[in-house]
N, C-alpha and C positions, 0 to 999 in steps of 0.2 A: 877157521869158522866161514861157512861162506855166511856175507852180510844179507840180511833180509831187506825186501825193496818198496815192498809195495804194503797199506794201512794195512793191507788185511791179511800178509802174511807178521806185520808185527807184534799185530794186536788179538793172533790165531795162530800161533803155533809154537810148539814149545819143543826144546835142545832134545837131540838123542846119545844119552851116552854111554861109553863104555869104557868105566874106569877113568883113566884122566885123559878120554880122546872124544870127542863131538864126533859122531859120524853122522848128522845130520838132521831135518827140523820133518818135526812132526806138524799136520794140521789136524786140530780138532773140532773134526766139523758142525759139532751144535756152536762155536764161539765163530766159525764162518758162516753159518746162514745167520748170525746174527749182527754180526757187522756188515755183512752184504744188505739185510733187511734195512738196517739203520742209514746208510746209504744213500740206499733207494730213496729217499724217503726227504732226501734234502734236494732243495730248487736245482743244486746246482753240484757238480762234483765237490767232495772236501779232501785233498790229500795232505793237509799239515798235521804232520806227527803232534804238536801241542793242542791245537784244537782237540784231536781224538785227546791226548790225556786228559785234558780239564775236564772233558764232556765224559769220561770214563768214570773222572775223579768225583765230581761234580755225583753222576747219581749211585757211585758206591758209599755216598758220605748218608744219599736217602736210603739207600738200601743193601746193607755191608756184605747179604748174604745170594745178588742179585748176579746176574751173567758178568757184570762191572768186574771183579774180583779178578777174573780166569782171563780178562782180555789185559789187565794191569799188568799178571803174575807173565801171561805172556810176553807183554812187552819188556818185564824187565830181566827176560833171561841170559840176554847176553851179559848183563850190570851182575849178575850175584854169578856165574860163569868164573869171571874175568876177579872177582872178590872172592871166592873161594881159590882157585889158581894165587893167589897173591897169598892168602892168607896159608895152604900150603906148603909156600915156596920158603915163606918167613919162620915156621915153626919146628924148631929142630929136629922134633920125633915125635911123630903120629900113627897112628894103626889106619887111620881114615885113608880114601882115595877123595880124589878130585870131586866126583863124583859124588863122591856120600859127604863133601860138607858142602857141594854145590845143593842136595836135598834138604839136608841139614837146615841151611838159607833162605830157602825158597818157601819155605812155610811157614818165616815169617813176614811175608807178607801183608799181613795186619797190622805185625807194627809198625809196618814203613808207610804206612798209608795211612795211620792214626796220630803217626808223629808229623808226616808231610802236612808242611805250609805253603803251598803254592807263590803267594803273594808279597811272599820275604825275600825273593830274590833269586832260589836255590830251584836248578830242574828236580824233576824228579830221579832223572837217571843218577844225577854227584849226590842225591840226599840218600839214596835207597843206596847207593855203593857204600855210603860209608855207614851204615845199621847193618847192612849185612856183613862188613869186616868187623865190626864191635861186637856182635852176633855169633859170629862163627868164633870167636877167639875167646869170648865168653862162655859158650856151648863146651870145645875144644876141654879150655881149664877144669873144667866143672866134669868133664868125661874123664880127663888122666886120673881126678884125683878118685871119680870112684871107681875107678877099674881097678888103681891099685889099693882101695881098702876094700877090707874083711869084710863078711858080713858083719860081724862085731865092731868092728870100727864104725860103719857107716849106721848099726843102729844108736851107739854110744853118742854118733853127734846128732841125732834125726829131734826131729821135734815133735811134739801129739799133735797138732795140725799137720801138716805132712804126712805122716801116719795113718792118721785116720781118713786123709783124701788119698791112702792106696791102696786101704784099703775098701773104701765106697769102690774105689773103681773097676777094682776083680771082681765087683758083685757079690762081697761075705755080707751078710743079713747084719743090720743092729747093734742084734745081741752079741756075734761073732763077733765084732768089730771090738766091743767092748774087755771081750774076755781076750783079745789077742793085746788088747794096749795095757791090759792089766798085766800081762804077763810083761809086757814091756819094760812099764815101770818096776815091776820085780828086780828086771833084770839089771835097769837102770842105778835102783838103791844098790843091790850088793855085790857086781860084780863092776859097771864102769867106775866110780868115783876112785874103784882102787887102780888101776893103769896110770901108768908115764903120762900126761897132755900128750899130744898130735903124734902118737904110731899107729901108723896105717894099716898094720899087719899084725892087728890084735890079734891073738888067737882065742876059742871059743874056752867055756869057763870049765875048770875042772869040777871031777865030780861031788866032790863036798862042796861046790858052789851053787850045783847046779841043785843037790836038795836044798840047802838055804830057800833059793831062787823057788823051788816051789813047795815049799812051806810057806814062804810070803807069801802067795799068789792065794793058796789055799785058806788063808788065815783072812787076808782080803775081800774076797772074792761077796761076804757076807754083807755088804758093808762098800764095795765097791762094784758092785753090776745089779743090773736091774732082774738077771735073773742068775743065785747064782751058781746053780748048777755041780755034778757028781765034783770030788776031789782031782786035781789032774797030775798026774805023774810027769817026773822030768825029766822024758821022752817028748811028750804032750807039750811041755813049755816048749822044746829045743824046735819041735817041728811047727811050732805057733810063729817062732821067733823068725826063723829059718823062711816061712812064707811070709811074714809083713816086710826083709830083707828084699827078697823077690820082686814083691808090690812094688815098694820103695822105686829099685831100678827098674821095673818097667813102665810106672808112672812117670816117674820124674828127667828120666836117661831112658825113654825108647828107641828104637831101633829104626830108620828111617826107611824106605819104600818107596822105590822110583812109582811115578804115579802111572807111566809108562807098561811095569808090571802084569805079566798076566796073574787072573783071580785063581788058578784053577782048574782043574780039571774039567768042575762042571762047569763051569764058563768059558770054557773052551774058545780062545780068539780073542774073547773081551780082557780087558785093560781097566784099573782101578779108577779112570780117570772119565771112564764108562757110567761111572755109578756114582757121580759126582752129582748134590742136585740138582734139581729143573726147576730152575725157580723163573720168572714172570719175565717176559721182554719190557722196558722204557722205551715209551716211547722219545721220539728227538724231537727236541723243542729248542733247534738251534739257537734261535733271539734273547728268549730267556736266560738260556745260560749264557750267553755271550752278555747280555746285563747284571746279571748276578756277580758274572767274575770282574767283569769294569765294578763297580759298585765295592767288591772286598777288595781289588787291587786299591783301590783309590785309598778305601779306609787304609790298608797296613801301608801303603808311601804315605800316609798324615802324621801316622803315631810315628814310624821312622825318622818322618820331621822332625816330629817336635821332638824327640829324646837327642836326633843331635841336632839341632840347633840350640839348645837347653845345652847339651856339653859343650859345642863352640864358645857359647857364651863365658864359659867357667873356664876357659882356657884365659894365660892373662897376656895383654896388648903384641907380648914380640910372639908370640904361638899364633895368634889370632893374624895376625899380618901375615908372617910366614906361611902359611895355608895361604891364606888369598893371593900372594901373588904368585904362590905356586901352583897356586888353581886358576886365578881370573886371571893374569897372565899370559902361562904357560912359559914364565922363567924356568931359567936353569937355579941348579942352588946354587952355583958360581955367580950369576947373574944377581941372586938373590942379595947373597952377600957382599957383593958388592954396592948396592945400592943401599942397605941397612951399614955400613963398614964395619963389617965383623968378617970371622974366618968363616970358610966354607965349612969347616966338619962342625963348627957352630951349630949351621945352618941342617945340616943334613940331620945333627941330634935334635934340634929342637922339631923340626920336622918329624922324626922318627915317632919323639917322647910324643908330639901331637898327638897324630895317628893314633897313638899305640892308647890314649887315655877315649877317642873316639869307639876305638873297637872294644872296648870295654865296656865303655857305655852300653852300646848296640849289643854286645854277646848276652850283658846282662839281662837288658831289657826282651830277651827273645828266649834266654833261658827260663824267666818268670812267667812272659807273657806267653810267648807259646809253645811251652815244656819241651823244648826240642834240647836234648841231650847235644852238651858241648864237649867235641874233641878236634884232634887237629886237624883234620878233614872239616868239620864243620866249620870252625871257626877261619880256614881259608874262603869255605864261601862268603862267610859274614865280608872278611874282608874286601873279598871284589864289591860285594855290593855298595861298602863304603866309601870305597873308588868311584863307582858308578855317581854316587852320592854326590858325593865333595864335587866332581868335573859338573853337572846337573845344577848344581848350587850355584856353584861358582860361575855359569856360564852367562856372557852377555844377553841373550833369549831367555835366560832362566827367567818363570812366572814364579818362581822361590824369590826374588830377591825383595 
């Protein structure tokens, strides 16, 4: 894969894939024009990748459907591709290619942006890598389950809320949805509870059960439906249930198409990306954004410091002393052991335990206050933030002393 070099490329080009192979980059003309216009408003050229990440993220927060989302989606193309490739490598069996997984993950950009906290110490690329990987694993797990479920098993584990959403998605009227839901309830009452729990290869009801389901539906329609309508046969009930299953699969487990895919004969030469909403362009206010970013960063850093200083004070005296010697004087574990007259392995254990305590406090705060989902990758990032903070806190020139 060729690395993108310029800011315009980074924020206005998209991967072109052929199954598992990258075949190039495609420039989005609208995004390219947008970023060139923004660059032209600057008093001097700005080639900092981080500057533009912060800028577009700030614009996205104020206008989620603006061009900013497209720019950030372009920026995360490589990260998403490598997350897809890694996921496919680690999954024992799947019908999907790297290209499929890439398309499945990149549409989760909104989730990445909503959870991202730029002033906690994570880069957008590192954070998005963790989220893309997590989302892909969950989607593949769900897709594998739904693929091996028969319609009757799918309908059995379905909730009414999901069924209604799915039927609304395919455009059924309110009265029609009520009829489909009552048919599903009748199916649930008379068929599903009699089957062994957990079987995914559940077969359709036999003739006698279909008759009972239809009879229950016809009896209940007078009290359960806004418009009772005529009696329904077993065939009609089965047809409604199959329609419901198809709607659920389509709504919750859709097929993913590339934004570079052609839109059909009537739009020959056009692609899906060409019909993305054309939204207003934001004016570039560099100084204001820089000021806001500075204030937000200082606020986050102050909160992190408060959490970690309190956690340090809760350590016992030996734990505090070991951390202080390790970070303020740069002593090795062996030198600390000699100074404290203890074994080196004791210092190692106490240092690890103390840092784990601090990490737990910081991670808990990130989860509760910033609503960050914790996994091994995110914890590694938080650990890096902690390490940087300890070095700064115990630095002789630190203003935190």
